[in-house]
N, C-alpha and C positions, 0 to 999 in steps of 0.2 A: 368437388371432384377435381383432381389435378389434370393438367394437360395430357400427361402420359396416360392416366387412367381413361380419359376421354378417347384418346387414340386407340387404346385397347378395345374399348366398348364398340367404337365405330368399326374397327377391323373385324370384330366378332359378328357384328350385324351384317357387314358386307359379305362375310364368309357364309353366313346363314342364308342371306338373300340370294347369293350366287349359287349356293347348293340347291335352293328351291327352284330357281330358274333353270338350272341344269337338268333337274328332274322333269320339269315341264317339257323341256326340249326333247326328252327321250320318249314322251308319250306318242303313241301312234298305232302300232299293230293291234293292240287290245281295243283301242278306240274304234278301229275298223270293225271289229267283232261287235262292239256295242252298237255301232251304226247299223249293223246287219240285223241284230235281233230286235231293235226298236223300230219296227215297221208298222204299217197300218193295221196288220192283224193283231199285233201286241197292243196297240192303242185301243182298238175296238174291244178286244177281250178285257182289258183293264177297265174300260168305260162301262161295259155290261156288268162286270164283277162288282164295281163300286155302286152302280145304280140299283142293282138287284139285291146285293147282300151287305151293303154298307162297307164298314172297315174290317169285316170279319175275315177277309181273305188276304190281308196284307202279309200275314205270316208266310203264305205260299210264295210270295215274291222274295222274301228274305231267304227262304230255303233255296229258291231258284238261283239267287245270286251266289250263295254258298256253293251249290253244285257246279255252277258255271265256272267259278274261280278255280275249283279243284281240277276240273277236266281241262280247262283252257291253259292252266299253268303247266300241266303235263304235256299238252300238245306243243306249247311254245318251247318248253325245255327240250323236247324231242327234236324240233326243227333247228334250234340254235346249236345243239351239241352234235347231232348227226349230219346236219346240213341237208337233210332230206325231209320231204313232206310226209304227211300221214298216208297218202296214197302210195308212195314208193315203199314205205315201211310195210304196209299191208301186202303189197304185191310181192316183195322180197321175202316175206316171212314164210310163205308157203312154197315148198319145193315140189309138192304134188301138182301136176298141171291142171287137174280137175279143180282142186281147191283154189288154185290161183285164178282160174277162169271164173269161178263162182264169186270170189272176192271182187274181181274187176267188174263183173256184171252188177253186183250189188252197189258198188260205188257209182258206176255210170247211171244206173237206174234211179237210185235214191237222190244222188246229188245232181247229176246232169239233168235228167228229166224232171226231177222234183223242183229244181230251181227254175226251169223253164215254165212249169205249171204255176208256181207261186209268183213268178215275175209279173204276170198279168194283174194279180191282186196288189202287188207292190205299186205298180204304175197307176192303177185305177184308184187305189187308196189315197195316194198323193194328189191325184187329179180331183178327187172328191173334195179335198180341202180347198183347192183353188176354185172349184165350182161354188162352194159355200160362200166364198168372198166375192167372186166376180159375177156369178150367175151364168157364166159360160159353161157349156156342157163338158163334163169330164171326158167324154169321148173325143173331144178336141184337145183338151189339156193332156190327156194320156199319151198320145203319140209325140206331142211336143216335149214332154218329160223324157220319154224314151230317147228322143234325138239328142237331148241334152246329156243324158247318161252316155250315149254313144260317143259324142265328141270328147267327153272327159276320158273315157277308157281308151279311145283311139290315140290319144296323145302318147300312150305307152309309158307314161311317167308315173312310177309308183309313188314318188314323193309328192307329186301334185295331187294324186288321188287320195293319199293319206291326209294331206293338209285339208283338202276339201271336206272329207268325211269327219275329221276332227272338228272342223268348224261347224258342221251340221249338228254334231253331238252337243257342242256348246250351246248352239241356238236352241235346240230342243230342251236342254236342261233349264235354260233361262225361261223359256216360254211356259213349260208345263209346271215348273216349280213356282213360278210367279203366280200362275193361275190358282194353284193349290193353296198358296198363302192368302190370296185375296178372298177366297170363299170362306175363310175363317173356320177351319175344321176344328172339331172337338179333340183336343190333344189326349184326353183321357180315353176316348174311344179308339184313337189310333194306337195307344199303348195296349189296350185290350185286344186289338186286332193282331198283335204280335204273338198272342197265345194261340197255338194251333187248334182250330175247331173246323168242323165240316158241316155247315148248316144243311138242312134237308134240301136235296136237289142241287147242291153246289159242287158235287164231286167232279162233274164234267169241266166246270170252270177252273177248279183247282188244278186239274191235269192240264188244261189249256194254258194256264198261266205259267206252269213249269215247262210245258212243251214248247211254248213260244220263246223261251229264254235259253233252255238247254237244247241247242240245235246241232245235229250231227255235222252239217256242212261247215259250221263255224270252226270246228276242230281242224278240218282240212285247210280252211282259209288261214287260220292263225299259225299253224305249223309252217306254212309257206311264207306268210307275210313277215314273220320275225327274221327270216333269212335275208330279207331286203334291208333290214335295219341293223342287225347285229351279225358280225362275221365270225365270232367264236364264243366259247363258253363264258368269257368275261362279261357278256351282255345279259347273263341270267338274272343278276340282281336288279338291273334296270328294267328288265322284262317283267319281273314280279311286281315292281312298283307300278308299272304301266297297267298290269292286269288288275291290281287292287283298286286303283283310282278309277279306271275305265269301267270295270264291272260294277263297282259300287254306284258310280254315277248312273249307269244304265238302269240299275235296280231302283234308284231314287226317282228317275224319270217315270218309270212305270208305276211306282207307288204314288207319285204325284197325281197321275191320271186317275188312279183308284180313289184317292182322297178327294179330288175335285168332284168326281161323279158321286161319291158318297155324300159329301156335304151339300151338293146342289140338288140331287135327285132321289136319294134313298128315302123311301117312305112317303114320297109325294104322289105316287101313282103314275108318274111320267115314265113310259117305257122307252128304253134306249136299246136299239138293235145294232147300231154301228156308230163309229166315231164321228161321222158326218152329221148324224142326228144330234149328237151331243154338242157339237159346235153350234148348231142352229138353236138348240134349247137353252144354251147359255146366254143368248142375247137378251131375252126378256128378263132374266134374273140379274145380269151384271152389266148389260149394255152391249152395244154393237162392237166395242173394242174387244170384248171377251170372245165373241164369235170369231172375229177376224184373227186374233192372236192364236186361238186354239186351232183354227183352220190352217193357219200358216205352220203350226207345229205338226199337224197331220201331213201337210205337204212335205215338210222336211223329213218326216219319218218315211214317207213313200219314196222320196228321191234317194235317200241314203240306202234303202233296201234295193231300189232299182239298180243302183251301181254295184252293190256288194254281191247280190245273188249271181249275176253273170260272172263276176270275178271269182267267186267261190267255185262255181261250176268248172271254170277253166283250170283253176289250180288243182282241184280234185281229180278231174278227168285226165288232165295231162300227167299228173303223178301216177295214177293207176295204170295208164297205158305206156308209161316210160318216156313220154315226150318231154321236150324242153319247156321249162316253166319260165318263160320270158314274155313280158307283156307286149313286146314288139314281134314275137315269133308268130309266123303265119298260122300254124295249127292252133296255138293258144288263142289268137284273135278269132279264128273261125268258131271256136267253142262259145266264147262269150257273145259273139255277134249273133249266133243262132239262138241262144237263150233270150237275148234282148229283142231280137226280131219277132220271136213268138209273142213276147209280152206286148210289143208295140202293135202288132197286128190284131191281137185279141182285144186289147184295150181300145183300139180304134173302132172295132166292131161292137164294143160293149158286151162282149161275151166272156164267159168264164169256162175254162177247159175242165169241166167237172170230172170227166173220166180220167184225165191226166192227173188231176189233183188227188183223186181216190187212189190211183195207182201209186202216186208219190207217197201218200200217207201209209199205204201198206209197205212199200219199200223202206221208208224211213222207220216204220214201226219195227221192221226186222233189223235194220242197220244200226239204230241207236244203241241197243244193248250189246250188239256184236262189236261195234266200234269201241264202246266203253270198256268191255271186257278185254279186247285186244290192246287198247291203250294202256290199261293197268298192267297187262302182261308184259308188253314191250318195255314199259318203264322200269321193269325189274331185270332187264337184260344187261348184264355188266359188259358184255362184248360190244354192245352198241353205245352205252352211256358211261362206262367206267365208274368214276366216283359220283356221277350225277344221277345214279339210279334213285328210285323212290326211297324215302325214309319209312320207318315203321308207321309213323303218324300219317304220312301221305297214303300208304297202303290201306290203313284203316278207314280213313276218310274216303278214299277212292272206292273201297268196297261198299261203303254205305251208298254212295252215289250210283254205283253199278246196280245195286239191288233196286234202287228207285228207277233207274233207266230200264231195267228188265220189266218192272211193273208198268211203266209208261208204255213200253213197246207192246206188251200183251194187251193193255187196255186199248191202245190205238188200233191194234189188229182186230180185236173183238168188236170194237165199236164200228169199224168200217164194214166188217162182215155181218153186222146186224145182230150179233149174239147178245150184246148188252146195250 
């Protein structure tokens, strides 16, 4: 190879490498969404699914990732192009004052109160991981985690929060994927699990796996977060790359937990009821390192959700009420502080706000299909989006996801009401 040819090859490699690094630097808003849905509830649901049904429900996570990418891309595009969050778009869409009040009530109920209710589980879930490693009660670790989340959010720096959460996503991916590889799963069974099947008694877990990934408040969070990173429609392309990488990574993390539980516990007769138990049960099989590393992964999942739930509540509620969406704004801070305080207090007492969680489930069951339908509708509004409206393919895929969202919403309501 001549010197000139070598220079050309080197230049091409540098250009490719530079392009890759540039893409990495644009990652962030979608990674925050990933940090939000990879919480203790997701890890617990995936652990139970794998231990109980083996690899059979992996397909449910594949569909969840697909649905999440479709909806989150729409929410992100809405935020980038219109410079408004989903809460503002929902509030401004209705001219009728009664319809507007109902929409605001639904958002505040499902997102604000819902995040406050689930925040306790987020904090306790992460504290459970620390308890498994240290032996110190999770009722002590819980408030300490909450204080850590408070300090991070109180800085008022979106960039700092984003970098911190991106870091946690990377840590979780390394931990859970490494564990999944070391348990030496059967690759043929993993491939078989990609074919949709619903084993007897597994419907609830199928819905739970989808429901813990396709989350209403993440749509509000994403539509607002992208405005912090990109200032105009030129950021759409980078945003799509961010979504694909982050959402797929999030799906792989959850699938890694399913695979680990499947390889380690399916068919052994060992019952797994939460992720903390899974961390403990891994020790006799793989050694103390396995328990420690999985417990730290659970802690990371809890901490990431403990930060994002209050943040999502603040973005959604501020948008719905027409308040300023600034992390240093007094009203914005009051919202996330309230959500976080509830989580800290209940986690310190070791209590779970069951009534609030049931209410949140009902509200979310109503809100998810409504928001999905509204999102699909507004993404076809040329006055808002001009040439950035949905394509025919986006509408078809969105319609499929909307149907599933309606089914999930009905199933959630009927389950809470005790009908099924």
